[in-house]
C-alpha positions as CSV (number, residue, x, y, z in Angstrom):
1,M,-58.2,28.7,6.0
2,S,-54.9,30.6,5.9
3,K,-53.0,30.9,2.7
4,A,-49.6,29.3,2.6
5,P,-46.7,31.8,2.2
6,D,-45.3,32.0,-1.3
7,A,-42.0,30.2,-1.8
8,D,-38.9,32.4,-2.0
9,P,-38.3,33.0,-5.7
10,R,-34.6,33.5,-5.3
11,H,-32.0,30.9,-6.3
12,P,-31.1,28.7,-3.3
13,D,-27.5,29.9,-3.5
14,E,-28.7,33.5,-3.0
15,I,-30.6,32.5,0.1
16,L,-27.5,30.6,1.3
17,L,-25.2,33.6,0.8
18,E,-27.7,35.9,2.6
19,R,-27.7,33.5,5.6
20,I,-23.9,33.4,5.7
21,K,-23.8,37.2,5.6
22,L,-26.3,37.3,8.5
23,N,-24.0,35.0,10.4
24,D,-26.4,32.1,10.5
25,P,-24.2,29.5,12.3
26,K,-25.6,26.6,10.2
27,A,-25.3,28.3,6.8
28,F,-21.7,27.4,6.0
29,E,-22.3,23.9,7.2
30,D,-25.2,23.7,4.7
31,L,-22.9,25.0,1.9
32,V,-20.3,22.3,2.7
33,D,-23.0,19.6,2.7
34,Q,-24.3,20.9,-0.6
35,Y,-21.0,21.0,-2.5
36,K,-18.8,18.5,-0.7
37,G,-19.6,15.5,-2.9
38,L,-19.0,17.6,-6.1
39,V,-15.7,19.0,-4.8
40,L,-14.4,15.6,-3.6
41,N,-15.1,14.1,-7.0
42,L,-13.6,17.0,-8.8
43,V,-10.3,17.2,-6.8
44,S,-9.7,13.5,-7.0
45,R,-10.2,13.5,-10.8
46,M,-8.2,16.6,-11.5
47,S,-5.3,16.0,-9.1
48,G,-5.1,12.2,-9.7
49,R,-4.6,11.7,-5.9
50,V,-7.7,9.9,-4.6
51,E,-5.9,9.1,-1.3
52,N,-5.8,12.7,-0.2
53,A,-9.0,14.0,-1.8
54,E,-10.6,14.6,1.7
55,D,-7.6,16.9,2.6
56,L,-7.8,18.8,-0.7
57,A,-11.6,19.2,-0.3
58,Q,-11.2,20.5,3.2
59,E,-8.6,23.0,2.0
60,V,-11.1,24.1,-0.8
61,F,-13.7,24.9,1.8
62,V,-11.2,26.7,4.0
63,R,-10.4,29.0,1.0
64,V,-14.1,29.3,0.3
65,W,-14.7,30.5,3.9
66,K,-11.8,33.0,3.7
67,G,-12.9,34.3,0.4
68,L,-16.7,34.7,1.1
69,P,-16.3,38.3,2.4
70,R,-14.8,39.2,-1.0
71,F,-17.4,37.3,-3.1
72,R,-19.5,39.8,-4.9
73,G,-21.7,37.5,-7.0
74,E,-20.1,38.3,-10.4
75,C,-20.6,34.6,-11.1
76,R,-22.7,31.9,-9.6
77,L,-21.6,30.5,-6.2
78,S,-21.1,27.0,-7.7
79,T,-18.9,28.4,-10.5
80,W,-16.7,30.3,-7.9
81,I,-16.3,27.1,-5.7
82,Y,-15.4,25.1,-8.8
83,R,-12.7,27.6,-9.7
84,I,-11.2,27.3,-6.3
85,A,-11.3,23.5,-6.4
86,L,-9.8,23.5,-9.9
87,N,-7.0,25.9,-9.0
88,L,-6.1,23.9,-5.9
89,S,-6.2,20.6,-7.8
90,I,-4.0,21.8,-10.6
91,A,-1.5,23.1,-8.0
92,E,-1.5,19.8,-6.2
93,S,-1.1,17.9,-9.5
94,K,2.0,20.1,-10.4
95,S,3.4,19.5,-6.9
96,A,2.9,15.8,-7.2
97,R,4.7,15.7,-10.6
98,A,7.6,17.7,-9.2
99,R,7.9,15.4,-6.2
100,S,7.9,12.3,-8.4
101,Q,11.0,13.5,-10.2
102,F,13.0,12.8,-7.0
103,V,11.7,9.2,-6.6
104,Q,13.8,6.4,-7.8
105,V,12.0,4.4,-10.4
106,D,13.3,1.1,-8.9
107,D,11.8,2.0,-5.5
108,P,9.8,-1.1,-4.7
109,V,6.7,0.9,-3.8
110,V,6.8,2.8,-7.1
111,A,7.6,-0.3,-9.1
112,R,4.7,-2.1,-7.5
113,G,2.3,0.7,-8.0
114,P,-1.5,0.3,-7.6
115,Q,-2.7,-3.1,-8.6
116,F,-6.2,-3.8,-10.0
117,W,-6.8,-7.6,-9.9
118,V,-9.9,-8.7,-11.8
119,E,-11.1,-12.2,-12.6
120,E,-11.2,-13.0,-16.3
121,S,-14.7,-14.5,-15.8
122,N,-15.9,-11.1,-14.5
123,P,-18.0,-9.5,-17.2
124,Y,-16.9,-6.1,-15.9
125,A,-13.2,-6.9,-15.9
126,E,-12.5,-5.0,-19.1
127,E,-14.4,-2.0,-17.9
128,V,-12.4,-1.9,-14.6
129,V,-9.1,-2.0,-16.5
130,L,-10.3,0.7,-19.0
131,K,-11.4,3.0,-16.2
132,D,-8.1,2.5,-14.5
133,K,-6.2,3.4,-17.7
134,M,-8.5,6.3,-18.3
135,G,-7.8,7.7,-14.8
136,R,-4.0,7.5,-15.3
137,L,-4.2,9.1,-18.7
138,L,-6.3,12.0,-17.4
139,V,-3.5,12.9,-15.0
140,Q,-1.0,13.1,-17.9
141,M,-3.3,15.4,-20.0
142,P,-2.4,19.1,-19.9
143,E,-4.5,21.0,-17.4
144,K,-6.7,23.0,-19.8
145,H,-7.8,19.9,-21.8
146,R,-8.1,17.8,-18.6
147,T,-10.3,20.4,-17.0
148,A,-12.6,20.6,-20.0
149,V,-12.9,16.8,-20.4
150,V,-13.5,16.2,-16.7
151,L,-16.2,18.9,-16.4
152,F,-18.0,17.9,-19.7
153,Y,-17.8,14.1,-19.7
154,L,-17.5,13.3,-16.0
155,K,-19.5,16.2,-14.4
156,S,-22.0,16.6,-17.3
157,M,-21.6,20.4,-17.5
158,S,-22.6,22.5,-20.4
159,Y,-20.2,24.4,-22.7
160,I,-21.4,27.6,-21.1
161,E,-20.9,26.4,-17.6
162,I,-17.4,25.2,-18.5
163,S,-16.7,28.5,-20.3
164,E,-17.6,30.4,-17.1
165,I,-15.5,28.2,-14.8
166,M,-12.4,28.2,-17.1
167,D,-13.0,31.9,-18.1
168,V,-12.5,31.2,-21.8
169,P,-14.8,31.5,-24.8
170,V,-17.2,28.6,-25.6
171,G,-15.3,28.0,-28.8
172,T,-12.1,27.5,-26.9
173,V,-13.9,25.0,-24.6
174,K,-15.1,23.0,-27.7
175,S,-11.5,23.0,-29.1
176,Y,-10.1,21.7,-25.8
177,L,-12.8,19.0,-25.7
178,F,-12.2,18.0,-29.3
179,R,-8.4,17.7,-29.0
180,G,-8.6,16.1,-25.5
181,K,-11.0,13.5,-26.7
182,A,-8.9,12.7,-29.7
183,W,-5.8,12.5,-27.5
184,L,-7.5,10.0,-25.2
185,R,-8.8,7.9,-28.1
186,E,-5.4,7.7,-29.6
187,R,-3.9,6.4,-26.4
188,L,-6.7,4.1,-25.4
189,L,-7.4,2.5,-28.9
190,G,-4.0,2.9,-30.5
191,N,-2.7,5.2,-33.2
192,T,-5.4,6.1,-35.7
193,G,-3.3,8.5,-37.8
194,D,-0.9,11.2,-36.8
195,E,-0.2,11.1,-33.1
196,I,-1.9,13.9,-31.3
197,E,0.2,16.0,-28.8
198,L,-1.4,18.6,-26.6
199,A,0.4,21.8,-25.7
200,E,0.4,22.9,-22.0
């Protein structure tokens, strides 16, 4: 009876990168399949523009493809992809805010805005409204605090992972989370003391 070959002890990302370097035609497709869901979720949360999340995600992977020859493995592949997605999302968020300054507030489309109709008898109605409000508040939060809050609470990343992605000390990550959470609480539940303002 022949002995089964030992499993490759390397991290799956290392194997994936080697396949890409060896010009495996399916390797980049596998990379996209592996990270597409995470990237889509992240860019929609960070940019506040769910309607063009697919376009943003596609641009992320275009930049990943172009940057792969220069990727030297100083950080994990997932960390590198997250950084690209975050930078693009932040740039899109800034662009969207800049464009909004030129829109008339009495524009019927702007005035109407997205509507979330929920039946009062629906036991999840309050949760739907809360999530909608939370989403709108996240977009208003300064980038560094929003990044930490999204990665920690919505993506369940550790302090160390966030520290690597944001390229700041763990203590700074904790500070961003503390102040970001307090800022959200103050706006969701009402003033609980001195109003908290976050610096850009």
